[in-house]
N, C-alpha and C positions, 0 to 999 in steps of 0.2 A: 373401709366400704365406701365413703363419700367420695373419696378420690376415684375409685374404679367408675363409679357412676358418671363422673364428669368426664373422663376418657371416652366412654361409650356415646354420651351425648355429644362430643365434640366430632367423633367418627361419623355419627349419623347426619350431621349437619353439612360436612365437607363437600360431598356429590352435588347437592343443591346450590352452593355455593360456586363450584366450579361450572355448573350448568349455566348459572346467571352470567357468568363472567364471559361464556361463549357467546352470549346474546348480545352482548354491548358492542356498539359501533366504534370502530376504531378511529381514534383522534389523529390528527395529522401532527407530523414531527414539526417543531419549531425552528425555523430557519434562522441562523445566526447572523446578525448584522456584520459586515465587513468591517474590520477593525479600521479606526480613523487612519492609522498609519498606511493602510492598504490604498484607501483612496487618494491620500495625498500623493503616493507613489504612483498611481495612473495619471495624475494630473499633471506631474512633474514628466512622464513619459510622454505624454501628448505636448508639453511645451518644448521638450527636447527636439522635437522634429520641427520645429518653427522658430523663426527668429524674428523676435517683435522690435519695430523701431518705428520711431515717430516721424513725420514728415521733414522736420528739422534735421534729425539724424540722417534720413536718406539723401537729403540734399548735400549735407556736410561730407558725407562719405563718397559723393560722386557717382552713386548708383543712379542710372537713368532706368526709367520705366517706358516700355513700348508695348504696343498690342500685336499679338500674334496675327497674321492674316495672309492672305495668298499674295504671290509674288513669282517672278520668273527666275529660276535657278538655271545658272549657266555653267556646263562643265568646261572647264579652260586648262590650258596648257601654258606655263610660263616658261620663256627660252630668253637667253642672254646673248649680247653680241655688241657690235660697234657700228657707227655710222661710218659710211665710207662714200667717198666721190662716184657718181654715176659714171661708171667707165665709158658708158656710150656717148657721153657729152664732155670728153675730154680730148684736147688736140694738143700735140706737140709741134712747136713753131720752129722752122729752120730758115736759114738764109738760101734764098733762089739760087744764089750765086755766091761761092765763097770770097772772102775779103777780109778787110780790116773795119772793126767795129767803130764807128765814128760818134755814135752817140747811142744812149739807151734812156728810154723815155718813161719806163715803167718799172715798179717794183713789186716783190711779192706781197699780195694782199689787194693790189689795186683793182678796182673795177674797170672793165674795159668793153667797148662794143666791137662788133664785127667791122673789119677794116680799118679800125683804129691802130696808129703807129706805135710799135713796141720799141723799134730801134732801127738804127741806120747803119748800111753796110756799104764800104768802097769796093766796088767789084775788082778783082786782080786782073780781069782780062779787060774791061772797057776804062775801067778807072772812073767809072761814073758811081755816084751816090744813089743807092735806092732804098726806099723804106721795107721793114719788115713788119707786117700787118697781122692784127689778130685775127684769126680764121673764125672764131664765133664770139658772141656776147658772154662775158663770164668775169671770173676772177682770175688773175695771176696766181697760181699756186706755186711755181718754180721758175727761178731765173738762173742761168748758167753762164752769163755773159757780161762782160765790164768793157766801157770805152777802151780802145787801144788793143784788144785781145783779136786774135784771128778767129773767125766764125767757124770755118771748115764746114763739114756737113753734119755736126752735132745739133740736137735740139738746143735752141737758146732759151726758150720759154716753154712752159706747161700752162694752158689756160683751161679753166674748167667751168662749165655752166653748172652752178649750184642751185639753180631752181628746183631742180629735184634732187634727191639723194638716194643712195643704197643703204639699207640696213641688214648688216651680215649677221645672221643667228645661227648659234651652234645648236645642232640636233643630236642628241645621244642616241645609241642603237635602240634603247627600249622605247623610244617616242618617235620612230622613224615613220612607223605606219600611220601616226595620227597627223602627219603634217603633208599638206600637198598643196599644189599650185591653185589660187583662187580665194584660198581662205582670208577672211577679215583678221586683221592683226591691229592691237591697240599698242602702240608702242610708248615708253615713258623713258625720261631721263631721271634716274635716282636723285631723290633729295631736291629737285627743281619745280616740280609741280607740272613740268612741261608734258603734253603728251598729245598724240595725234594717231590718227587711223589710216591705214594703207593695206595693201593687197600683197600677198606672196605671189611673186611673179616668176621664181625659179627656185628649183630644189636640186642640189647636185647629186649627180649619179655616182660620182666617186667620192669617197671618204679621205679625211687627212689623218695620215698615220701618227703624226705626232700629237694629236689632242683626241683621235677615235671618235670624230665626229663628222657630221655632214652639215653643209651649209645651206641654209634658206635665205632667200633674199626677199626683201620687201621693197617696194618703190614708194617712196615717201614725198609729199610736196614740199618744198622748202622755200615758197615763195617770200616768206618773212625772214629768212635766213636764222631760224631759231635752232636747227640741227647742223650742228658744225662736225664735219668729218673727224673722226678721231674720238668721239665721245663713246662713253659706255652705255648701254640703253639696256632695258628689260623689255620684253614684248609678251602679250597675253594673246593666245589664240582661242577663239571661242570653237569649241568642239561640238558642243550640242546644247541645246535651251529647251526646257521644259517648264511647264506651268505646276507650281506647289501650291495645294490648297491651303496649308498652313506652312509658314516658315519663318524663322527668327535669325536674329543675329549670331554669328559664330562666336562672338565673346559671350554670349549669354550662357553657352554650355560649360557645364563642369561635370566632374567625376564622383560619385558616391559608391562604395562599395562594388566597384568596378563596372557602374552602369552609368549612362549619360543622365543628367538631369537638368532641370531648368528650375530655376526659383520664382515661384508663381506669387504675385500679389494679391492678397486677401486680407481685408480689414486692415489691421495695424500690423501687418508684418508680411513676412515672405515664408512660403513651405516648398522644398523641394519636390519635383515632379518627375518622376523617372519617364523617360522618352524612347520611341524607337525613331530611329534617324534614316532619312533617304539620302537623296543627291545634295552635293554640297558644292559651293563655290567659294570664292576668295571673300565674299562677305556674307552669305546666307545658306543656311541650312533648312532643308524640307523636314518637316516633323510628321512621320507617318502615324503614328498613335501615342497617346499620353499627354496631348495639349490641345485644348478647344480652340477654336478659331474665335478670336476676340478676347482670349485670356491676356490679362496685364502680367508682364513678366520683366525681369531684371536683365536690362539688355547691356548693361556696361557695369563693370566692377562687381560682378556677380560673384567673384572670388572671395570677396569680405564677407558676403552671407555664408560661404562655405566655411571660413575660417570661423565665423560667430558660433555656427551651427556645431563645429566639433569642438569648440569651446565649452558650450553648453551641454554636450553630451559628456566630456571628460568631468565637469563639475557635477553632473547628474550620478555617474559613476561612483564618485569620491563620497 
């Protein structure tokens, strides 16, 4: 009997208890703090995208830091060729009257002045000796006679005025439309440091079958005799020139995940910045976006930073 009374009492009080529970304000669910291992992993992920170096390490590695800024970017075309004698300033020297060569006074390489005697010839008809004179000032580049020989009507000497020379450049078919008379050209002798500016004075209308190229000719001043005919040269033609608001050294560019990046100096290290590139010349590249003007970046030996970054990522994955 007591047991039945207890059950009835509990059933009577249950609705009131449930009603009271419905009026209670909801309590916020507690948020669990991230595990210590997760926080450490986030820090390592941030460090993996950055290479920390001291100033001493930067100097020792040969990394140079420059400031990104405005520059003139030139579109250029590089051609190759040789130095040649200016054919318009070359003369073949013959004897006025055929006869016996009595003397030769000049050798190959000798500098001569116009009217200077190169040899003497005894005429077969008059038996008188007369001089063979240089027709222009220049250098003897060929000699085909010796004393005691018969002169005949052949060329005895070739004299060239080397105060100007031609540079004969080879143009491949893909570049023909880019080259025309009047363009400024910077000519260089490889591995010598010698360079000079000239202009294209002629572009051949007929190609060379053997090499499948056309010839462009540059007239070059050679007053100091630094451009010897026969030397190989390279020539850079400026096709277009434009102002770039932000430009960087070509050596600064690296590739990460298939995209061009620049390592930007910040604090005690470098971080890669993905960039969009524009025009480019032999030394500079325009940055369209991704790098602010005035940013300090690794201009040389940036490949070291790329290697260090890859090594850090590999260590993080392990």
